[in-house]
C-alpha positions as CSV (number, residue, x, y, z in Angstrom):
1,M,4.2,5.4,-20.0
2,F,3.8,4.7,-16.2
3,L,6.6,3.6,-13.8
4,A,5.4,1.6,-10.9
5,G,7.4,0.5,-7.9
6,D,6.9,-1.8,-4.9
7,I,9.6,-0.9,-2.3
8,G,10.1,-3.2,0.7
9,G,12.9,-4.1,3.1
10,T,13.9,-7.1,1.1
11,K,13.1,-6.4,-2.5
12,T,12.4,-3.4,-4.8
13,N,10.2,-4.3,-7.7
14,L,9.9,-1.9,-10.6
15,A,7.9,-2.1,-13.8
16,L,7.0,0.0,-16.8
17,Y,3.3,-0.1,-17.9
18,A,1.5,1.3,-20.9
19,Y,-2.3,1.9,-20.8
20,K,-4.0,0.4,-23.9
21,D,-7.7,-0.4,-24.5
22,D,-8.6,0.5,-20.9
23,K,-6.0,-2.0,-19.6
24,L,-2.6,-1.8,-18.0
25,C,0.0,-3.6,-20.2
26,L,3.3,-4.6,-18.7
27,E,6.2,-3.5,-20.9
28,E,9.2,-4.3,-18.7
29,S,9.9,-5.3,-15.1
30,A,12.8,-6.2,-12.8
31,S,13.5,-6.9,-9.1
32,F,16.5,-5.6,-7.1
33,P,17.7,-6.6,-3.6
34,S,16.9,-3.4,-1.6
35,K,19.8,-3.6,0.8
36,D,22.3,-3.7,-2.0
37,H,21.6,-0.1,-2.9
38,K,21.9,3.2,-1.1
39,T,18.8,4.9,-2.6
40,L,15.7,4.3,-4.6
41,V,16.9,6.7,-7.3
42,E,20.0,4.5,-7.8
43,I,17.8,1.5,-8.5
44,V,15.5,3.4,-10.8
45,R,18.5,4.6,-12.8
46,L,19.7,1.0,-13.1
47,F,16.3,-0.1,-14.3
48,L,15.8,2.6,-16.9
49,G,19.4,2.4,-18.1
50,E,20.8,5.3,-20.1
51,G,17.5,6.1,-21.7
52,D,15.7,9.4,-21.3
53,A,13.2,9.3,-18.5
54,H,11.0,12.0,-19.9
55,H,8.6,9.4,-21.4
56,V,7.5,8.5,-17.9
57,R,4.3,10.4,-17.5
58,H,3.7,9.4,-13.9
59,A,5.8,7.4,-11.5
60,C,4.1,5.9,-8.5
61,F,5.9,3.9,-5.7
62,G,4.3,1.8,-3.0
63,V,6.7,2.1,0.0
64,A,6.8,0.2,3.2
65,G,6.3,2.9,5.7
66,P,4.1,5.9,6.6
67,V,3.9,8.5,3.9
68,K,3.8,12.1,5.2
69,D,4.1,15.3,3.2
70,G,5.3,13.4,0.1
71,A,8.1,11.6,1.9
72,V,8.6,8.4,3.9
73,Q,11.3,6.8,6.0
74,V,11.3,3.2,4.8
75,T,10.5,0.6,7.5
76,N,13.2,-2.0,7.8
77,L,15.5,-0.1,5.4
78,P,17.8,3.0,5.9
79,W,16.2,5.0,3.1
80,C,14.3,8.2,3.1
81,V,12.2,8.4,-0.1
82,D,11.0,11.9,-1.1
83,A,8.7,12.4,-4.1
84,A,9.9,15.9,-4.9
85,E,13.6,14.8,-4.8
86,I,12.9,11.9,-7.1
87,Q,11.1,14.1,-9.5
88,A,13.9,16.7,-9.5
89,E,16.7,14.1,-9.9
90,L,15.0,11.9,-12.6
91,R,12.9,14.6,-14.3
92,F,9.7,12.6,-14.3
93,Q,6.6,14.5,-15.1
94,R,5.0,13.4,-11.8
95,V,5.9,11.3,-8.8
96,S,3.5,9.9,-6.2
97,L,4.2,7.9,-3.1
98,L,1.7,5.4,-1.5
99,N,2.1,3.2,1.6
100,D,2.9,-0.3,0.2
101,L,-0.4,-1.7,1.6
102,E,-2.3,1.1,0.1
103,A,-0.8,0.2,-3.3
104,N,-1.7,-3.4,-2.6
105,A,-5.3,-2.3,-1.9
106,Y,-5.5,-0.5,-5.2
107,G,-4.1,-3.6,-6.9
108,I,-7.0,-5.7,-5.7
109,R,-9.2,-4.2,-8.4
110,T,-6.7,-5.4,-11.1
111,L,-6.9,-9.1,-10.0
112,T,-8.8,-11.9,-11.7
113,A,-10.9,-14.5,-9.9
114,K,-8.1,-17.0,-10.4
115,E,-5.7,-14.8,-8.4
116,L,-7.9,-14.8,-5.3
117,L,-8.3,-18.0,-3.2
118,P,-11.4,-18.0,-1.0
119,I,-10.9,-19.7,2.3
120,N,-14.0,-19.1,4.3
121,P,-16.7,-21.5,3.2
122,K,-19.3,-19.6,5.2
123,G,-18.4,-16.2,3.8
124,D,-21.0,-14.3,1.8
125,P,-19.3,-12.8,-1.3
126,Q,-22.5,-10.8,-2.0
127,Q,-22.1,-8.6,1.0
128,V,-21.4,-5.0,0.3
129,G,-19.2,-3.0,2.7
130,N,-15.7,-2.0,3.8
131,Q,-12.8,-4.3,3.0
132,A,-9.5,-5.0,4.8
133,L,-6.1,-6.1,3.8
134,I,-3.5,-7.7,5.9
135,S,-0.1,-8.7,4.6
136,A,2.7,-10.5,6.4
137,G,6.1,-10.5,4.7
138,T,9.4,-8.8,5.8
139,G,7.1,-6.8,8.0
140,L,3.4,-6.7,8.7
141,G,1.2,-4.3,6.7
142,E,-2.5,-3.5,7.2
143,A,-4.8,-1.3,5.1
144,G,-8.5,-0.6,4.7
145,L,-10.8,0.0,1.7
146,I,-13.8,2.2,2.7
147,W,-17.1,1.6,0.7
148,D,-18.5,4.9,-0.3
149,G,-21.7,3.5,-1.9
150,L,-20.1,3.3,-5.3
151,T,-16.6,2.1,-5.0
152,H,-13.9,1.0,-2.5
153,R,-11.4,3.7,-1.6
154,P,-8.1,2.4,-0.1
155,F,-6.4,4.1,2.8
156,A,-3.2,3.3,4.6
157,S,-2.6,2.4,8.2
158,E,0.3,1.4,10.4
159,G,-1.7,-1.2,12.3
160,G,1.2,-3.7,12.2
161,H,3.0,-1.6,14.8
162,A,0.1,-1.6,17.2
163,S,0.6,-3.5,20.5
164,Y,0.5,-7.3,20.3
165,A,-2.4,-8.6,22.5
166,P,-2.2,-12.4,23.3
167,N,-5.4,-14.4,23.9
168,S,-3.9,-17.5,25.5
169,S,-1.5,-18.5,28.3
170,I,1.2,-19.4,25.8
171,G,0.7,-16.0,24.1
172,D,1.2,-14.4,27.5
173,E,4.5,-16.2,27.8
174,L,5.5,-15.1,24.3
175,L,4.7,-11.5,25.1
176,I,6.9,-11.6,28.2
177,F,9.7,-13.3,26.3
178,L,9.7,-10.6,23.6
179,R,9.1,-7.7,26.0
180,K,12.5,-8.5,27.7
181,E,14.2,-7.9,24.3
182,H,12.1,-5.1,22.8
183,G,10.1,-3.3,25.4
184,H,7.2,-2.6,23.2
185,V,6.0,-5.7,21.3
186,S,4.0,-5.0,18.2
187,W,2.1,-7.5,16.0
188,E,4.9,-7.3,13.5
189,R,7.2,-8.9,16.1
190,V,5.1,-12.0,16.0
191,L,3.5,-11.9,12.5
192,S,6.1,-11.4,9.8
193,G,9.4,-13.0,8.7
194,M,10.9,-11.6,11.9
195,G,7.9,-12.9,13.8
196,M,8.5,-16.5,12.5
197,R,12.1,-16.3,13.7
198,N,10.9,-15.0,17.1
199,L,8.4,-17.8,17.4
200,Y,11.0,-20.4,16.6
201,R,13.4,-19.0,19.2
202,F,10.6,-18.9,21.8
203,F,9.4,-22.4,21.3
204,R,12.9,-23.8,21.1
205,E,13.8,-22.3,24.5
206,R,10.4,-23.3,25.9
207,S,10.8,-26.9,24.7
208,G,14.1,-27.4,26.5
209,I,15.1,-29.6,23.6
210,P,18.5,-28.7,22.1
211,E,18.5,-27.7,18.5
212,P,19.6,-30.8,16.4
213,A,23.0,-30.5,14.6
214,W,21.4,-31.0,11.2
215,L,19.0,-28.2,11.8
216,T,21.7,-25.8,13.0
217,E,23.7,-26.6,9.8
218,E,20.6,-26.0,7.7
219,I,19.8,-22.7,9.4
220,S,23.4,-21.5,8.9
221,K,22.9,-21.8,5.1
222,G,19.4,-20.3,4.8
223,D,16.7,-18.1,6.3
224,L,15.4,-19.2,9.7
225,A,11.8,-18.0,8.9
226,A,11.6,-19.9,5.6
227,I,13.2,-23.0,7.1
228,T,10.8,-23.0,10.1
229,T,7.9,-22.8,7.7
230,Q,9.2,-25.6,5.5
231,L,10.0,-28.0,8.3
232,G,6.8,-27.1,10.1
233,L,4.8,-28.0,7.0
234,A,6.8,-31.2,6.5
235,K,6.5,-32.0,10.2
236,K,10.3,-32.7,10.4
237,D,10.9,-30.9,13.6
238,P,8.5,-30.6,16.6
239,V,9.6,-27.0,17.5
240,C,9.0,-25.9,13.9
241,V,5.6,-27.5,13.9
242,E,4.7,-25.7,17.1
243,A,6.0,-22.4,15.8
244,L,4.1,-22.6,12.5
245,E,0.9,-23.6,14.3
246,A,1.3,-20.5,16.6
247,F,2.0,-18.3,13.6
248,T,-1.2,-19.5,11.9
249,R,-3.2,-18.8,15.0
250,I,-1.7,-15.3,15.4
251,Y,-2.4,-14.6,11.7
252,G,-6.0,-15.6,12.0
253,A,-6.5,-13.7,15.3
254,E,-5.1,-10.4,13.9
255,A,-7.0,-10.8,10.6
256,G,-10.1,-11.1,12.7
257,N,-9.2,-8.1,14.7
258,L,-8.7,-6.1,11.6
259,A,-12.0,-7.3,10.2
260,L,-13.8,-5.9,13.3
261,K,-11.9,-2.6,13.3
262,M,-12.7,-2.0,9.7
263,L,-16.2,-3.6,9.8
264,A,-15.0,-5.4,6.7
265,L,-18.2,-7.0,5.6
266,G,-17.0,-6.8,2.0
267,G,-14.1,-9.1,2.7
268,V,-10.7,-9.6,4.2
269,Y,-7.7,-10.0,1.8
270,I,-4.5,-11.7,2.8
271,G,-1.5,-10.5,0.9
272,G,2.2,-10.7,1.3
273,G,4.8,-13.3,0.5
274,I,4.2,-15.7,3.5
275,A,0.6,-16.8,3.1
276,P,1.0,-18.4,-0.4
277,K,3.9,-20.5,1.0
278,M,1.8,-21.9,3.8
279,L,-1.6,-22.2,2.2
280,E,-2.2,-25.6,3.9
281,K,-2.2,-23.8,7.2
282,I,-4.0,-20.6,6.1
283,Q,-6.9,-22.9,4.8
284,S,-6.9,-24.9,8.1
285,D,-9.4,-24.8,10.9
286,T,-6.6,-23.3,13.1
287,F,-6.6,-20.1,11.1
288,L,-10.4,-19.8,10.7
289,E,-11.1,-20.6,14.3
290,A,-8.7,-17.9,15.4
291,F,-10.3,-15.5,13.0
292,F,-13.9,-16.2,14.3
293,H,-12.9,-16.4,18.0
294,K,-14.3,-13.0,18.9
295,G,-17.0,-13.8,21.4
296,R,-20.4,-12.3,20.6
297,L,-19.3,-11.1,17.2
298,R,-18.4,-14.6,16.0
299,P,-21.7,-14.9,13.9
300,L,-20.8,-11.7,12.1
301,L,-17.3,-12.7,11.3
302,E,-18.4,-16.1,10.0
303,T,-20.2,-14.3,7.1
304,I,-17.1,-12.3,6.0
305,P,-15.4,-13.7,2.9
306,I,-11.7,-14.2,3.2
307,Y,-9.3,-14.3,0.2
308,V,-5.6,-15.1,-0.2
309,I,-4.0,-13.0,-2.9
310,L,-2.0,-15.3,-5.1
311,N,-0.5,-12.7,-7.4
312,D,2.8,-11.4,-5.9
313,K,2.8,-8.3,-8.2
314,T,-0.5,-6.9,-6.7
315,A,1.2,-3.9,-5.1
316,L,3.1,-3.2,-8.3
317,Q,-0.2,-3.3,-10.3
318,G,-1.8,-1.1,-7.7
319,A,0.8,1.5,-8.0
320,A,0.5,1.4,-11.8
321,W,-3.3,1.7,-11.6
322,Y,-3.0,4.7,-9.3
323,A,-0.6,6.4,-11.8
324,A,-2.8,5.7,-14.7
325,H,-6.1,6.8,-13.2
326,L,-5.3,9.3,-10.5
327,G,-2.4,11.1,-12.0
């Protein structure tokens, strides 16, 4: 039996898998609000119950943060996750930690064609080469998959924390606006749930239009990022429309940047929880034009296939695949 985990700032997803007939078979799964618990071990114990954990041959966790020497300080969560400590406390036979985007990258090989939505009509799916993965959710994750001539080998990065580089006058204003608050402005500050909230605040202030009372009430009852997306798609508030349009451009621009840095001729994959909720915008000319807008390299980028991952358990399946094959 293999225990897989996808640990993020918002949710911790856990699942038990068996490996039968050369396939992963889901036995049990559950999701827990990460911030309601003090440690990952606490959540794992809740998930497994009072049963003996010895049947877990290999536990593999994809964790939002840089893994170093078998441990990681979780980004956007006050946890330190240590593989050796988990193994000692829960007495698993083996424990592995992956960056969450690295786990996502392993999970790509478990997906069916129906779980991948192609969005670049000019992309050539027959091209062989490196691949890239970008995932906006609670934070911004990025990873690569190097082509070694036989297979794609995932590797982690912390590219979401690289410096934001605007490519327009409004982007320059946004950078100045956020620099006053944060000093260093990363791509995650503009391309994530936090990024959507920042964009709404920026465009609301820039517009000079007071926030309507009905919207203030709605925001008080929900998540500003989700509300901005919903109202932007429905065109119910001009500031939300502008913020969502900017978010779409930023997503396309940074996906194109990543494609160049990885020379991802084999494809760019868009993961995370935000993209499936705004497919109308991800499939729009706004996203694609921002992706292609790289000067002399535009013709190259136009040939790269782009896919939206529709399966929200890809990281979980990737962690399970790693446990089953590389344990």
